[in-house]
N, C-alpha and C positions, 0 to 999 in steps of 0.2 A: 705826402701824397693825400689827395682827397679820395677816400675809399668808401663807397656806398654798399650797404649790405641787404640784399633782398632776404626777407625772413629773419630779421635781426631779432625779433622777440624769443627765438629758440635758445635753449640753454647753451647749445654747442656754438652756434653763430655769434650770439651775444659775448660769449668768452672771448672769441676772436677779435671781436670789435673793441673790447675793453683793452685787450692785450696790445692791440695796434695803436690805440689811442694813447696808452702809457708809453708807447715807443715814439710817440710824437706825430703821428698821422692824424689828420682831420677826418672824423668820421661821421657817417650819415646812415640812415636806414629806413627800411619800411617793414610793415606787417599788416596782417588783416585786422588786427584789434589791439588796442592799448592794454598794456599789463604793467605789473610792477616792474618787470624786466625793462621794457622800453621806457618806463618813467625813471628808472635808475639811470639808464644811458643818457637820456636827456638832462637830467639834473646834475649828475656827478661826472659826466664824460664829455659834456658840450656837444652831444650828438643831436643833429637835426633828425626828427622821427616824423615820417609820413604814414598816416592810417587813414584809409587802407592804401594799397598800392597804387601809385600814379606815376605816368610816364615822365612828367616833369622832375621827378626826384632824382633822375640820374644825370640831369644837365649839368655840365661842367666839372663831372667828377673824373679822375684819372683811372680808376679800376672799379669793377663791380664784382663782389663775391656773393654768391647765392646759396641757399640752403638745399639739401636734397630733395626737398618737397617741391621746389620751384620747377615749373614746367617751361618750355621754350615758348608757350603761349602767353605767358605773364607779361603784361604790357611794359613794365620796365624792363625786363629781360630784352624784349623785342626792340625797345627803343634804344637801349644801349648797343645792341648789335648795329642798328641803323647809323649810329654815330661813330662806330668803329671803336668803342670804349673796350678795353681788355675785360673780358668775362672769364672769371674762375669759380669753379665749383668750390665749397669748403674743403674737399678732399684735395683738390689741385693747388689751392693757396697754401697749404701747409709747408710745401716744399720751400717757398720763400720766407714764410714766417719762422719756421724752426731749423731752417738748413744750416744756419751757423752757431746754433745754440748748442750747448751740453745738455741734452735731453734726458730725463729719467722718466721712461715712459711705462705706464702700468696698463696691461691688457688683460682680457679674460672675459668669460660669459658672464660672470656674476662676481661682484666684490670690488670691481675696478675703481668706482667712485669712491667707496670707503678706504681702499688702500691707498689711492692716490692723495686723499685728504690727510690720511694718517702720514704719509711720507713727507707732505708739505709741513706737517707739525713737527716732525723729527729733523727735517732739514729746514730750520726755521728761517734762513735768509736766502731763500730760493724763490724765484718767480713760480707762480702756480697757475695752471690752465686746465681745470677740471670740469667735468659734466654735471656738477651740483654745486649747492652753496654750502660752503664750509661754514659752520656756525663759528668757529674760531676767528676767521676774518670776515665774516658777513658776505662772502661774494664767491663767484666761481673762478675768480682771477685775483692773483696777488702780485704786486710789482716790487722789484728791488733792481737796483741799478748794476746787474751782474749778468752773466751769460748761462746761470744754472736755472733749468726749467723742469718742474714737475708736470707731466703731462698725461692726461687721461686718454690712452690710445683706443680708438674705436675701430672694431672689425666689421661693423655692419655694412660698410661700403669699401672695405679694404683701405680705408684712409690712414691707418696705423702704419701703412707701407711707406707713407710720405712724412713720417714724424722724426726721421733721423735720430733714433735711439742710441745713446751712449750706454745706458742702463736699460734693460728690458725685464720687466717683472710681470709673470703671467699667473694669474690666480687658479685657472681652470679653463677647459676648453670642452664647449657643448654645442653642437650644431643649432645655430639661431640665424635669423635674418636670411633664411635659406632661399627666399624669393630672389634676393639679390644675387645669390651664387648659383642661381638656376637649378637648385635643388641637386647640385653636384657636390657631394661630401668631399670628394678628393681635392677639388678646387678649394673648398672651405679649409680643410686641414693645411693645404700648401700655403695659404695665405698666412697662417700662424707661423708655419716654419720658415717662411721668408720673413717675416717679422723678427723672429728671434735671431735669425741669421745676420741681420742688420747691425746687431748690437755687439759691442764690445764685451760687455759683461751681462749674464742673464742670470735670474732668480726664478726659479719654477717650483710650483707645486708638484712634486715627483710621485704623489699618490693619484693624481689625476692620470687616467688610463692613457691618454694621448701623449700628455707631456712627459710622464714617465718612460714612454717607449722611445723617445728622440735620442738619437745618438749624437748629441752635441756636448760641449763643454759648458756647464753651468753649475751654479750653487743649487744644490738638489735639497729641498725642504720636504721632509717627511713629516707630516702632522701627527700621525699616531705614535711615532717614536720620539719626535723632537719636542712635543708640548707635552706638559704634565701639570698636576695639581691645578686644574682649571676650576674655578669658583666663581659663582656669580653672587654679587653684593649690591645692596642699595646704599648710596651716599646721598643724604638729605633727599631720599625718594628718587634720585636718579640711578639708572642702571650702570653698572661697572662690571667688568670681567677681569679677574686676576689669573695669571698663569705663569709657569716656568717655561723658559725657552732654551732648549739645549743645555750648556753649561754657563749661560750667561745671566742667570739669577731670574728673579721674580719682576714681572711687569704688570702694570694695571692700565686699563684702557676703557674709555667710555663706551657703553654698549653691552648688550647681552649677546651670549651665544658662542658656541664653538667656532662658527664662521668669523666671529669678531676677533677672537684669538688668532685665528689662521690668517686673517688679513693683516692684522698688526705684526705677526711674525714675518711674513714676507716683506712688509715695509722696513722693520728692523734689520733683517738681512740685507736688504738692498742699501739701506742707509750706511751700514758698515762698510759695504764695498765702496761707498762713496767718501770714506774717511772721516766719518763721524764717530765720535768716542762713544763707548757703550753708556757711560753715565749720563752723558748729554741726551743720548736717545732715551734713555729710561725716564729722565726728567721731562723731556719735551713731548713725549708721548702723552702726558697729563693735559697738555694744551689742547689735545684734540677733543671737541666738545660735539661729536656727531656732524652729520650734515643734514641739511633741510630735506625733509620727505623720506629720510630713512629711519625708521623707529623713531619718528620726530613726535615728541610729546607736546600737543598743543592745548590740552586742558588737563590740569592735575589737580584733583581734589581728593578728599578722603574716601568719597563714595564712587567717584567716577573719574577714569583717566580716559582721554581721546588721544589717538595716535594717528598721524599721517605716515603711510609709507609707500614708496615710489613702486615697490615690488609689482611686476608686470609679467613675470614668467614663472612657471609653477616651482621651479627649483628655488628661487628666490622667495616665493611666498612661503613654500614648506619650511625653509630655515627661519623665516621671520615668525611663523606660527609656533614653532619650537621654543623661540626666544619669548614670545607672548605667553606661553604657559609657564615658563619659569617665573616671568613677572608677575602673572596672576597668582601663583602661588605665594610668592613672597609678599603681595600686597593683600592676599586673602580675599580677592574678588571671586564672588560666585559665578558669574557669567563671563563668557567670552563671546563678544559679538563682533561680527566682521562684515563689512560692505566692500564689495568688489565692483570695480568698473574695468571690465575687459578692454584690452588695448589691442586694436587691429582684429579685423576679421580673421586674416591669414594666420596670425598668431594663435588666435582661439581655436580655429579649426585644426591646426597642425598638432596642438597639445591638449586637446579637449580631454582625454582620458586622464592625463597627468593633472590637469586643473581640478577635475572632479575629485582626485585623491589628495589633492595639496590641502585641502581645507578640513581634513579629517580632525575632529576633536573640537570644532567650534559649536557654541550652543545655538546660534542663529546666524544665518547667512542672508545678506541683502544682495542682489545682482542688479546693477544699473544698466542701461543700454550700452552696447559696445562703442568705445570712442574709436572712430573709424581711422583717424589719423591719414585722411585723404583717400583711403581706400573706398571701392564700390561696396554697397551694402549687399550682405549675403544672409539669408536666412538661416538662423542657427537656433535649434530647440534647447535652449539652455534650461528652461524650466523641467523639461523631461530629463536632461542629462543630469540635473543636480536634484532629482526628486528624493534622494535619500536624506536630504538636509531639512531642518526646520527652515523653510525658504520664503523670502519675500521677493517678488519682482517688482521693481519700482522704477520711477522715471528720474527721481534726483532725491537728494538729501539736503537738509538745512540744519546748521547748528546755531541757536541763539539761546541766550540765557542759561547755558550749561546743559541744555537738552538738545540730542539730536533727532530731528524729525524725519521720518521715512515717507516720501510723497508719491502717490500714484494717481494719475488723472485728476490731479489738483487737490486731491484729498490726503490727508494725514492718515496712513494706514497703520503705523505703530510709532512709539516714541521710546528712546532710550535716555535714562538720565542715572543710571548707575551701572556699575560693572566696567569692564575693559573693552573699550569700542576701538576698532581700528578699520581705517580705510585704506585699500589697496588700489593702486592703479597709476598710470602715467599720464592720464587726460586731465580734464578740469575737476576731477574729484578732490583734488588738493585744495581748490578755492571753495567748493562746497563744505567740507568737513572744517575748514578753518572760518567759515562764515564770512567769507570776503565776497 
């Protein structure tokens, strides 16, 4: 088929486009700007890319798949409707894409990208369709000519209910994306119940309050009892976590933190249920090299390390801050410097108190303008809310020649050239901190 994607530059939709291209379909797509993702699709997957959206882009296609950010007023959407072309949301398209696959789905509020990437490492000859770039295979998609698919299952719009899970792993459950669920917590929790009930095999973090309360047949993982001897080490300057899991012996995995050991444990237990041998799992876990934008070291020198992290929810940020403190001590850096680009007005308002608390222990905090992700602007007094910190309110940052510059009103207000510097956010901060 000829399939066109509106919003193809997003990490989720681009993964579907690559996956379908690998299945033999001819793909095209459009977005508002050119990025490394659209360049990759054009160069390596033969996609015709239209920047920006243009109604002619849908001429002659068999199906249009569009991202959640696309509105019915979009000119390509309207033109496809006029032409009678099949229009499917990303959520709706999953039924046909995954319907006949053996899907190993990973869901949860936090850690699902990491756990998905780990699972794809320890089930090495599986297809992978995840919401982040795995450094092991340099993409959010991996292709093998078989029916097995590791899939990162998204709860933000209930699309995980269309993922046809054979195995379902859930890391944790925390109310998020509540604007989609109309702030109805029962509806939110029911979505997770329904997702787990779809699967033949379930692996859950049973110390999560909600997951632990479920009366379902599942492999129940209790981190405080099942994990032991957790140790954080540097291997050629890179962070690794060692731990013992139940009676299965010792494992070593890239990354720092209790949450890294937890995510790896869930992936290991899931892979065991999928007939992988424990020794193969132990070996293959070492192939996991982290994922792009998760504790992603983009500059590593003796006096200065710069990290890019996708964390955009206070729970995620707090866990990463704890890992950063471990790394800071091992590298003997004097200062922990953090730059934060809040993601979405709704998320910032809903979690403001938790955001204020999650940066506890940083030496300096830079806050950039909120990345709207298409939401209407709302005035939030971030300067007042974060007054307890040594704070810089800035417009943007730049990194060049090993120095991170903090810019306000066109002027450099401070510079960082030593210490541990971390940028948090799901917007364009990743390009700013990488100097791209």
